[in-house]
ChimeraX commands (.cxc) that place a marker at each C-alpha (Angstrom):
marker #1 position 1.10,-72.09,-156.73 radius 0.5
marker #1 position -1.92,-72.46,-158.97 radius 0.5
marker #1 position -3.14,-71.94,-162.50 radius 0.5
marker #1 position -4.48,-68.44,-163.15 radius 0.5
marker #1 position -8.15,-68.10,-164.00 radius 0.5
marker #1 position -8.83,-68.05,-167.72 radius 0.5
marker #1 position -6.36,-70.74,-168.80 radius 0.5
marker #1 position -7.26,-74.33,-169.36 radius 0.5
marker #1 position -5.89,-77.57,-170.71 radius 0.5
marker #1 position -7.63,-79.38,-173.53 radius 0.5
marker #1 position -6.83,-82.44,-175.60 radius 0.5
marker #1 position -6.59,-82.23,-179.37 radius 0.5
marker #1 position -6.15,-85.73,-180.68 radius 0.5
marker #1 position -3.23,-87.19,-178.76 radius 0.5
marker #1 position -1.78,-83.77,-177.89 radius 0.5
marker #1 position -2.57,-81.48,-175.00 radius 0.5
marker #1 position -2.68,-77.69,-175.30 radius 0.5
marker #1 position -3.14,-74.80,-172.91 radius 0.5
marker #1 position -5.27,-71.97,-174.23 radius 0.5
marker #1 position -6.74,-68.75,-172.89 radius 0.5
marker #1 position -10.50,-68.84,-172.42 radius 0.5
marker #1 position -11.23,-65.24,-171.46 radius 0.5
marker #1 position -10.41,-61.85,-172.97 radius 0.5
marker #1 position -8.35,-61.03,-169.86 radius 0.5
marker #1 position -6.30,-64.20,-170.20 radius 0.5
marker #1 position -5.77,-63.52,-173.92 radius 0.5
marker #1 position -4.13,-60.24,-172.97 radius 0.5
marker #1 position -1.54,-62.29,-171.05 radius 0.5
marker #1 position -1.15,-65.08,-173.63 radius 0.5
marker #1 position -2.94,-65.20,-176.98 radius 0.5
marker #1 position -1.96,-68.51,-178.46 radius 0.5
marker #1 position -1.59,-72.10,-177.39 radius 0.5
marker #1 position 1.13,-74.05,-175.66 radius 0.5
marker #1 position 1.46,-77.72,-176.52 radius 0.5
marker #1 position 2.22,-80.13,-173.68 radius 0.5
marker #1 position 3.25,-83.74,-173.65 radius 0.5
marker #1 position 1.61,-86.26,-171.33 radius 0.5
marker #1 position 3.95,-85.38,-168.46 radius 0.5
marker #1 position 3.28,-81.66,-168.82 radius 0.5
marker #1 position -0.47,-82.31,-168.81 radius 0.5
marker #1 position -0.03,-84.44,-165.67 radius 0.5
marker #1 position 1.79,-81.59,-163.91 radius 0.5
marker #1 position -0.76,-79.00,-165.12 radius 0.5
marker #1 position -3.60,-81.01,-163.59 radius 0.5
marker #1 position -1.73,-81.08,-160.27 radius 0.5
marker #1 position -1.26,-77.29,-160.45 radius 0.5
marker #1 position -5.01,-76.80,-160.75 radius 0.5
marker #1 position -5.22,-78.15,-157.21 radius 0.5
marker #1 position -2.50,-75.76,-156.02 radius 0.5
marker #1 position 0.44,-78.15,-155.80 radius 0.5
marker #1 position 3.83,-76.81,-154.77 radius 0.5
marker #1 position 6.99,-77.36,-156.80 radius 0.5
marker #1 position 8.06,-80.08,-154.40 radius 0.5
marker #1 position 4.69,-81.80,-154.59 radius 0.5
marker #1 position 4.88,-81.74,-158.39 radius 0.5
marker #1 position 8.31,-83.38,-158.35 radius 0.5
marker #1 position 7.12,-85.98,-155.84 radius 0.5
marker #1 position 4.12,-86.75,-158.05 radius 0.5
marker #1 position 6.42,-87.29,-161.04 radius 0.5
marker #1 position 8.51,-89.74,-159.02 radius 0.5
marker #1 position 5.42,-91.66,-157.94 radius 0.5
marker #1 position 3.67,-91.68,-161.33 radius 0.5
marker #1 position 6.60,-92.26,-163.68 radius 0.5
marker #1 position 9.22,-93.87,-161.44 radius 0.5
marker #1 position 11.93,-91.32,-162.20 radius 0.5
marker #1 position 14.63,-90.32,-159.74 radius 0.5
marker #1 position 14.15,-87.35,-157.44 radius 0.5
marker #1 position 16.89,-85.46,-159.32 radius 0.5
marker #1 position 15.27,-85.98,-162.73 radius 0.5
marker #1 position 11.83,-85.09,-161.35 radius 0.5
marker #1 position 13.13,-81.89,-159.73 radius 0.5
marker #1 position 14.84,-80.76,-162.95 radius 0.5
marker #1 position 11.87,-81.63,-165.17 radius 0.5
marker #1 position 9.50,-79.85,-162.80 radius 0.5
marker #1 position 11.69,-76.75,-162.68 radius 0.5
marker #1 position 11.93,-76.69,-166.49 radius 0.5
marker #1 position 8.15,-77.04,-166.83 radius 0.5
marker #1 position 7.52,-74.28,-164.31 radius 0.5
marker #1 position 9.97,-71.96,-166.06 radius 0.5
marker #1 position 7.99,-72.33,-169.28 radius 0.5
marker #1 position 4.56,-71.78,-167.81 radius 0.5
marker #1 position 5.73,-68.94,-165.55 radius 0.5
marker #1 position 7.21,-67.12,-168.54 radius 0.5
marker #1 position 3.89,-67.53,-170.35 radius 0.5
marker #1 position 2.04,-66.02,-167.35 radius 0.5
marker #1 position -0.08,-69.09,-166.59 radius 0.5
marker #1 position 0.45,-69.39,-162.83 radius 0.5
marker #1 position 0.05,-67.44,-159.62 radius 0.5
marker #1 position 2.65,-67.98,-156.92 radius 0.5
marker link #1:1,2 radius 0.2
marker link #1:2,3 radius 0.2
marker link #1:3,4 radius 0.2
marker link #1:4,5 radius 0.2
marker link #1:5,6 radius 0.2
marker link #1:6,7 radius 0.2
marker link #1:7,8 radius 0.2
marker link #1:8,9 radius 0.2
marker link #1:9,10 radius 0.2
marker link #1:10,11 radius 0.2
marker link #1:11,12 radius 0.2
marker link #1:12,13 radius 0.2
marker link #1:13,14 radius 0.2
marker link #1:14,15 radius 0.2
marker link #1:15,16 radius 0.2
marker link #1:16,17 radius 0.2
marker link #1:17,18 radius 0.2
marker link #1:18,19 radius 0.2
marker link #1:19,20 radius 0.2
marker link #1:20,21 radius 0.2
marker link #1:21,22 radius 0.2
marker link #1:22,23 radius 0.2
marker link #1:23,24 radius 0.2
marker link #1:24,25 radius 0.2
marker link #1:25,26 radius 0.2
marker link #1:26,27 radius 0.2
marker link #1:27,28 radius 0.2
marker link #1:28,29 radius 0.2
marker link #1:29,30 radius 0.2
marker link #1:30,31 radius 0.2
marker link #1:31,32 radius 0.2
marker link #1:32,33 radius 0.2
marker link #1:33,34 radius 0.2
marker link #1:34,35 radius 0.2
marker link #1:35,36 radius 0.2
marker link #1:36,37 radius 0.2
marker link #1:37,38 radius 0.2
marker link #1:38,39 radius 0.2
marker link #1:39,40 radius 0.2
marker link #1:40,41 radius 0.2
marker link #1:41,42 radius 0.2
marker link #1:42,43 radius 0.2
marker link #1:43,44 radius 0.2
marker link #1:44,45 radius 0.2
marker link #1:45,46 radius 0.2
marker link #1:46,47 radius 0.2
marker link #1:47,48 radius 0.2
marker link #1:48,49 radius 0.2
marker link #1:49,50 radius 0.2
marker link #1:50,51 radius 0.2
marker link #1:51,52 radius 0.2
marker link #1:52,53 radius 0.2
marker link #1:53,54 radius 0.2
marker link #1:54,55 radius 0.2
marker link #1:55,56 radius 0.2
marker link #1:56,57 radius 0.2
marker link #1:57,58 radius 0.2
marker link #1:58,59 radius 0.2
marker link #1:59,60 radius 0.2
marker link #1:60,61 radius 0.2
marker link #1:61,62 radius 0.2
marker link #1:62,63 radius 0.2
marker link #1:63,64 radius 0.2
marker link #1:64,65 radius 0.2
marker link #1:65,66 radius 0.2
marker link #1:66,67 radius 0.2
marker link #1:67,68 radius 0.2
marker link #1:68,69 radius 0.2
marker link #1:69,70 radius 0.2
marker link #1:70,71 radius 0.2
marker link #1:71,72 radius 0.2
marker link #1:72,73 radius 0.2
marker link #1:73,74 radius 0.2
marker link #1:74,75 radius 0.2
marker link #1:75,76 radius 0.2
marker link #1:76,77 radius 0.2
marker link #1:77,78 radius 0.2
marker link #1:78,79 radius 0.2
marker link #1:79,80 radius 0.2
marker link #1:80,81 radius 0.2
marker link #1:81,82 radius 0.2
marker link #1:82,83 radius 0.2
marker link #1:83,84 radius 0.2
marker link #1:84,85 radius 0.2
marker link #1:85,86 radius 0.2
marker link #1:86,87 radius 0.2
marker link #1:87,88 radius 0.2
marker link #1:88,89 radius 0.2
view
């Protein structure tokens, strides 16, 4: 899984947002999606093509959460960005 071309993460103050950077990407999503620090962490892993399992493992390692919490949080995050059209499977 990876982030589709034309979408990128940027910081605005202490917040992170995903925006479309090309006309093609704006046809898919013309707005911005605000992420917290954890969401931004997962997004950066997706840029490298991480799998859902790798994302959950990274959450466990970085934030010290249980495997169950990491799996649920990862699934919730992926549901949001999939519905926005940000990723390729």
